[in-house]
N, C-alpha and C positions, 0 to 999 in steps of 0.2 A: 441839483439832483436829489429829490426828496427821498428816494429809496435808499440812498447811501448816507443819509444823515447830513449832507451838505446843503443847507436850505437854498442858498441863492443860486445854485448852479443847475443848469439844464443841459443834458448832453444831446448834441445833434448828430454826432458820429458821421460827419460828412468827410469824404476822402477825395482830395483833388488829384488829378493825374500827375504822374511822375513824383511829386512830393506829397506824400500822405499827410494831410492836415486834419486835425481834430478840432472841431468848432465847439465852443462852450458859451452859452449866454448867461450873463450874470446881471443882476439888477441892483448892484450896490457900488458905491464909490470905492470900496476896498477890493476891486476886482483882482488886482495883482496879488494881494495878500491871500485872498480866498483861493485863488487858483493854485498858488504855491502850496497852501495847506492841503488842498485836495490831492494834488500830485504827490505830496509826501505821504499822504494816507495810503495811497495805492502803490507806493514805492515805484514811481515812474521817474526815470531820469530823462531830462529834456536836453537835447543837444543845442537846439536853436533858441534864440531869445524870443520872448513873447511879443507879439505885435498887437496894436490896437487899431480898430477901425470903427468910425462913427456909424451909428444905425439909428433909425427913427424910434425903435422900441427898446434900445439898450445898447450895450457895447459888446462886440464880438472879440473873442480872443482866439488867435490861431496859434496852434502849437505844432511845430514840426516834430514828427516822431518817426522812429523806425518800426520794423516788424515786432521786435521784442516789446516795444512800448504798447502796441495794440494788443498783444497777447496778455500782457500784465493788466491792461484795463478790462479785458473780457473776464479774466479770472477774478478780478476784484468784484465785478458785477455779480458773478455767480456766487461768490462767497457771501455777499450781502443779501442776495435773494435767499440763500439757504438759511442764514441767520433769521431772516424775517419769517420764513416758513416754520422753523423750529419754535420761535416765540409764539406764533399763532397756535401751534400744536399744543404747547404747554398751557396756554390760556384755555383752550378747548377742553383739555383733560381736567383742568381745575374746575371748570364749570360742571363737568360730568360728575366729578367727585362731590361737589357741593350738592348737586341734585340727589345723589344717592344718600348722602348724609341726611338731607332734609327728609327724604322718604322714610329712612329708618327712624328718625325722630318722631315723625307723624305716626308710624306704625306702633312704636313703643307707647305712645299716648293712647292709641286706640286699644292696645292689648290690655291695658289696665281696666278698660271699660267693658269690653266684650271680646274675649279672645276668639271665640268660635266665629264671630262675624268677620273678624280680621282675617282669619285663615281663608275665608271665601274671597275677600277683597284682594289679599296679597298672597296668592298661592305660590308664587315663585320666590318670595322673600321669607318663607317660613324658616325660622331658626332651627338648627339641629340640636336636639338635646344631647347632653354629655354622654348619656348611655348609648345613644345612636352613633355618636362619633367613635366611642370606644369599640362598639361592635363592628363598625366599618374598618377600623384599624386592625382588629383581630382577624377579620376576613382576609384582609390584604396580607397579613403575616402568615396565615395558613397557606395561602396560594404560594407565597415565596418559599415556605418550607417544603411544600410538595414539589416545587421545581427542583429543589436540591435533594429530593428523595429522602427527606428526614421525617418520615411518618411518625416515629415515636415522639419527636418533638411537638408534633401537632397535638397529639393526645395529652402530652404533658402541659401544653399551653392551656387547653380546655380545663384540665384539673386544677391548675394554679388559679385560673380565673374564678372558678367556683369557690375556692377557699378564700380568696381575697374579697370577693363580693358576696356577702351572705344573702342567700335567697335568689341569686342570679342564675338564670338558666339560659343556655344558648338558644337563639331563635332559629327558624327554619332555614334562613339564608346561611347562617354559620354552619349548621349541620349538613346542608347540601354541599357546602364547600369542603367539609371533612370527608363526605362520601366521595366527592371528586378527587380529593387528595389520595384516598385509598386506591381508587381506580388508576390514577396516574402512577402510583407506586406499585402497581400490579399485585395488590393484596385484596382480592375480591372477598375473601372470607371476612376480613375486618370491615369492609364496606357493608356487607350483609348484617354484621353485628351492629353497626351504627344505625342501619335501617330499622332493625328490631327495637332499638332504644327509642327511635323517633316515633314509632307507632304505639308505644306503650301509653297507658292512661295519662301519665304525667309528662309525656314527651311533647315535642313541638309540632308533631304531625308531619305529613309528607305531601308532596305535590307532583305535578307532571315532570318537573326538573329532576326530582329524586328518582323516579322510575326510568327516565331517559338515561341518567348517569349509570344506574344499575344495569340496564340492558347493554350499554356500551362496555361496562366492565366484564359482564358475563360473556359477551362476544369475544373480547380480547383474551379471556381465559379459556376459550374454546368450550365453554359449558353451555352448549346450545339447548340441551334439554331443559336446564334451569331457566334459560331465557324464554323459551316457548311456554313453559309453565307460568312464568310471571306475566306474559302477555295474555294467557288464557284467563288468569285471575282478573286482569283489567277488563277484558272483553265481557266476562261473566258478571262484572259488577261486584266481585268479592274482594277486590284489593282495598286496603285501608286508604282512607282519604278520598274515595270515590273518584279516581282519575278517569280521564277519557283518553281512549287510544287516538293518537295523532299521527300525522304523516312523519313526524320526527321519530316517534317510536318505531313506526313501520320501517323506515329507511335504516334506522339503527339495527333492527333485527336482520334486515336483508344484508347489510354490510357485515354483520357478525357471521352469517352463513357464508358469505363470499370469502372473508378472511380465513375461515376454517376450511375452505376448499370444497364446500358442499353447495354447488350451483343449483342442483335439483331442488334442494330444500329452500334455497333463496326464491326460486320461482314459485314454490308452493306457498310462500308467505303471502304473495299477492292474491293467489286464488282463495286463500283461507280468510284473510283479514281485510281485503280491500273494501268490502261492503260495510265494514265496521268503522271506516275512517271517513270517506267522502265519496261522492258520486261523480267526481270529475275524472276519475281514472288515474293511472300511474303518472308520476311527474318525470321530468327529464332526469332529475337526480336519481330516481329509482331505476330508470333504464340504464343510466351510467354505471350504477352499482351492479346490475345484473350482467351487463356486457363485460365488466371487469371480472366477474365471477366466471363467466363462460370462457374468457380468455385464459384463465388459470386452470381450467378443467381439462379432462382428457379429450374433450371434443371442442376445441377452441373455435372452430369455424361456425358453431351454432350461434355465435354472437352476431353473425350477419343476418340471421333471421330476426333477432331482436331489433336490429336496426330498421328492418322493413316494418316490423310491428310498431315501432316507435313513430315512424313517419305516418303510418295509417292512423295513429292516434292523434295526428295533427301536431306532433312535437318536432321541433327543429333540433337536429343533432348539433352538439357543440364541438369545440375543438378537442375537449377531453374525450368526447364520444369517439371521434375519429382516431385519436391516438390509441385508445383501447382497442378499437377494431383493427388498426394496423398491427398492433402487438399480437392480436389473436391470429391474424393471417401469417405473421412471422412464425408463431409457434406451430400453426397448422401446416406450414410449408407452402403456402400459396402466395408467393411474392408478386405474381402478376396482379392478383386482387389487391394487394397492399398498395401497389403503385396506382391502381385505378382509384383507390380511396384518396390518395394524395391529389390526383387530378380533380376528383370530385370536390375536395376541400377548396381548391382554388376557384372552381366554377361557382360554388355556392357563395364564396366570399365576394365574387364579382357580381353575382345576381342580387345579393342582399346589400351590396355596397358597404361592407364592413370588414375591418381587418381582424376581427375577433375569430374568424374562421380560417384565416391563413395559417399554414403550418408553422409551428415554432421549432425551437431547438430539440424538444423532446420527440417531435414527429420525425425529424431527420435522423437523429441519433438512433431511433428505433429502426428506421429503414436501413441505416448503415450496417446494422448487425446482420440483416438478411442479405444485403447486397454484397457483403464481404465473402459470402459463400459462392458467389459467381466469379467475377473477375475484378481486377483493380480499376478497369475503365468505369464500371458502374459506381464504384466508390468515389472516384474523382469527379464524375458527373454530378453526384449528389452534393459533394463538397462545394463545387462551383455554384450550384443553385443555392446552397446555404449562404454563401457570401453575397449573393445578389438579393436575397430576400430581405425585405424591410423589417420583418418581425423576428428575425433570428439574430441573436447576439452570440458571437463565437467567443465563449469564455473558456476557462481552463478545462472545465468538464467536457465541453464540446470538442476541443482539440484532442483531449485524451481518448474520447470515443473514436475520433477519426484515426488516430494512431493505431488503436486496437483493430479497427476495421482493415487498415492497410496490412497489418500483420496477419490477420485472418485470411486475407486475399493473397497471401504468399508474396507480398511486396514490401518487405521491411525497409527498403531504400526510400519508398515514398513516405513511410511513417517517419523515417529519419528526417526527411525534408520538412515535414510539418513540425517536428520537434525543433528544428532550427528556426522556423517561423515563431514558435512560442518563445524561444530564447531572445529573438530579436524584439518581439513585442514587450517582453519583460523589462527591457531597458527603460521604457517609458511608463510601464504599468506593472508594478510588482505582483499584482494579482494574477498575472499571466505566467508566472514562473511555474514550470511543470513540477508535478509531484514525483516522488521516487518511483511510483508505479509505472510511469511512462518510460523511464530509463530501464527498469527491470524487464518490462514487456519487450522492448527492443533487444535487450541483451539475450532474452530467451530465444528470440527468433534467430539472431546471429549465432548463438551457441549451437543451435540445431544444425546450422550450416558449417560449423567448425571455423567460423571467422573469429579467431582468437584476438586479432588486433582490434577489431571493431568492438568486441566485448570489453577489452581492456580500456579502450578510449572512453566508452560509455561509463564504465566503472569509475574512472578518474573524474568524469564530469558530474556524476550523480551527487556527490556530497556538496561541492561548492555551488552548484546551479539549481538544486532542488528547492522547492518551497517548504519551509518548516524544517524541523529536525529530521534527519535520516536516522532511523532506529538501528540498533545493533543487529536486529534480525534482518533488516534490508541489506546491510553491509555483508552479513553472512551469506545471504542469497546471492549477492554479486560474486563473492568468492566461489560459491558452488557453481555458478554459471560459467565462470572462467575455467573451472576444472572440467565441466561438461564440454566446453569448446575444445579444450586440449584433448579429451578422450575422442571426440568426433573427428578431430584432425589426425588422430593416430599418434599423438605425442604422449606416450604412456609415462615416460620419465618425468616430463614437465607436470603432468597431472598428479603423479605421486608426490612430487616436490610441493606443489600447491596445497595438496591435502595435508601434508605434515606441517605446513606453516599457516594454516587457517587460524585467524584470530578467534573466530566464532567457536572453534573446538576448544581452544584454550580457555575461553570464558564459559564453556558448558552450554552453549546454545545448541539445541537439537537440530539435526539436519531435516530438511523437508523431504517429503516422499519422492519428489523428483530427484533429489540428490541421492537418496538411497538407491534408486534404480541406476543412476550413473555409477555409483560405487559398486553395484553388482556387476556392471559391464567391465569396470576397471579391474575388479577382482578376477573376472574371467580372463582378461587379457594378460594379467601378470601371473596367473596360475594360483593354485591353492597352497603353495609352499609359504607364501608371504600373505598372511591373513590381514587384510586391511581393516577388518572389523575389530582388530585388537590394537591398542587398548581404547580406541576412541568411542566405540559404539554402545557400550553397556552402561547401565545405570550404576551408581554407587551401591555397593553391597551385592552386586551380581558379577560373578567371575565367569570367564569362558570355560573354566575348569569345573564349574558346578554341573550337576546332572540335569537332564532335561525335565526330570520330574518336578523341579521347582518352578518351571516356566510354562509347562504344558497347560492347555485348556482342557478341563475335565470333560468327560464324555457327554454328560448332560448339558453342560454350558455350551458346548459346541453345537448342539441342536442338529444332529445329522438328520437327513431327510430320507424318507422311504423311496425306493426306486420307482414305485408306481405313482408317485406324486406328480400332478400336472404342474408344469412350470408357471402357468398363469396364476396359480394360487399362492406362489411363493416368490413372485417376481421381484418384490421390493428387497429381498435379502441380497440379490445379486448386485444391487446398487451400492451395497456397503461391503460385501465380501467377494474376493476374487475366486476363491475355491471353497466348495462346500462338500463335505463327505456324504456319500450315499450308502445306505444300509439296506439289508434285506429284512424280512419279517422276524428273523431270529436276532437281529441287532448286529450282525457281522458287517463290516465295511466291505462293500463290493465294488466301489468305484468313487470317482471324484468328478464333480461337475464344475467346469471353469466358466466364468462369466463371458470370456472371449469366445466361447463355443456356442453361445445362445443366439440364434438368428430367428427362431420361431418361439412363440409363447404357448401355443396350444398343442404341446407335445409332452410326453412323460420324461422324467429325468433319466430313466434307463436308456432312452433313445439318443441322448447327447452326452452321456457320461463317458469318461475315459476309464482306464483300468484302475485297480486298487492302488492306493498310495504306498510308497516304501515305508517300512516299519523300522523303528528304533526301540531299544529297550529303555526302561526307566533309569538304568545306570549309564546310559550314553551321555558323554560330555556335551555341553552346549556348543563348544567349539566344533565338534563333529556335525551336529545338527545344522549349524550355520553353513558349514561347507557343503552339505547336501542341498540345502535350500538355495544356495547360490547358483546351482545348475539351472539353466533356463527352463528345462522341462519339468522341474519339480517345484511345486508351490505348497505342498501339504505333506506332512509326515504323520503316521499313526504311531502312538506310543503304547507298547505292550509291556507286560510284566517281564522282568529280567530272567524269570525262571523258564519261560517258554518263548519260542519265536512264533510270531503271528503269521498265519498263512491265509490267503484269501480264496483258495480253491475250494470248491463246493464239497469235494469228497474227503477233505481233511478235517479232522476234529481240531478245533481251535479255541483259543481264549479271546473274548471280546476285547477291543481296545480300551485302555484306561483313559485315553485322551488323545488330543491332536495338537500338532504344532504347525502353524502356517507362516508364510513370510510376514504377514501382518503382525503375528506374535513376536517375531524377531525384531521387526521394525519398531514395535511398541517399546522395546528395550533401548531404543536409540536416544534416550535422554542423556546427551553427552556430558560427561563429567570433565573437569579440568584434566589435562594430560598428566600433570605431575601426580595428581591423586590416583589417576587410573594406572600409572606406572607402578606406584607403590602397591596398589591392590594386586596388580599382575605379579609383581615380584613375590609377594607373600603367598599367592596362590601357587606359583611355580615351586617355591620352597616346600610348601606342604605336600605337593604332588611328589616331589623327589624323595621326601622322607617317608 
């Protein structure tokens, strides 16, 4: 067998019935010896003795062997073939290296004669000069520093290079990288400063890359006016370096408008600058950006018109296009159209015979958010379709979205079932372990129903079964939800006990807004004789026995609104504030508008406001103000001078309020300090009051 290095042997591999016999032909008188050597080489144990049979062309040896022997022989053949392959591979690589070495030697000889001519003959073998290699290393280091948000180190690197290399100046590639580093580190002012250095007489100059990076940075900084001004200089031919406006610049400007939430201005970009770029019309990328901008605007369904315009331009919508359109329908409240788009995606994928248009996990998770407002059957139907789809991979993020959708559909038990699926999958794939968010979301749902046992079980599972470290804030939220479940169940005593033993309070972790509201309810149930806000709720340095003058919001900072103001013009304030004081033309507080009372936006404040808020004097204790604000119907107090009592009646002469106190004001003091420290502060305050 030549391949195995045993020259005289040739394998026939014939197998006789019942008794497997291996036949080998040898052309030497030392057949017995050679056979034994070969068998030893492949580690074959032979049970039967060797037999000899005369043959016209040689001598046949029959070796009786079992199944193990045959397997050992096959393995030996494979090993020998692999060795032969590796040997040939090494020889081939050696030949390649020799050819390269010969080519380099020939090039070096020609370089001494005519370097310019060689550069034409050997364009791919041009040696890099040391300075070029140093510049490339510096560019790479600048990129790495920008990823670490170490912008100061970038400029320090440039300065050190100038000092070490006399007469060295950074080229345009390095400076463009510095501009990109400034943009990545969200320092657009420094990027503009670098740009000014590049366009100076002794600077390296600028190119299209420079302007594209600057436009992106101005867009991220929401400086649209500066971005448009820069584009105008390019179009007008006034920009240094004489750059040309490209589709990249145009799409960057469109994306800047989209990110800033100005979809109308994004559309205006095409009308203004399209003729300056190309005659082919907007690209698919441009329409994708415009559709994304419409989806984020106040009129999201306008994105459907852009889709029709896109098709009329002869452009094929992509999966990203459909995903943005589905999100627009979700935001616009048209779920029927969203599901029509899903159906259209599948039909288009079948028509074009491509999987690139089939819905992916983003498509389905977006639809889940809308389906959750219907019923749980819609959610489960989408989940079943996700599991059948060949383009959807159900990862941890997808399962978390499914759990959230089940909770939104008022079916936490289904969400719990999918959580169990995640835990089962995590046994073989650690990446499927649920995050603490999934546990907390289910705990919130069960806490609302007062299911304290389920909340307690989920709380116990969260730490050992969650992916990554569970933060102290997450554990504190779990304790808060356990208290909420006890309150909803009516177990006031248990809720108070849990409140006093919360680890988060002892560590000074502030309560969430949801926990504040639960505490308000608990305070109402136990009465105001036992103030639950003491000593847990107040910051260090603030005592419940201080006066409200130290915590009130001054009159001007509260920004009260005139009664004749149209709600449409001040609507954004009600997204941040629950209660806003209303004043007349003389500045007197005549009422309070609550965000929960606003159902129309094209009305005046005086049409929806309630009566004037209760008043307290500047000498009122914080403890008393907290007690008033714990009452469900009171969310705002007016603070007046201690010399007079404020009255809101029109016929009474009165003093204007000095400031206001809201529930948000009190809750802002909820940076809990450790209980021991709070108790010491309380004891000192009580002693001072007694004296």
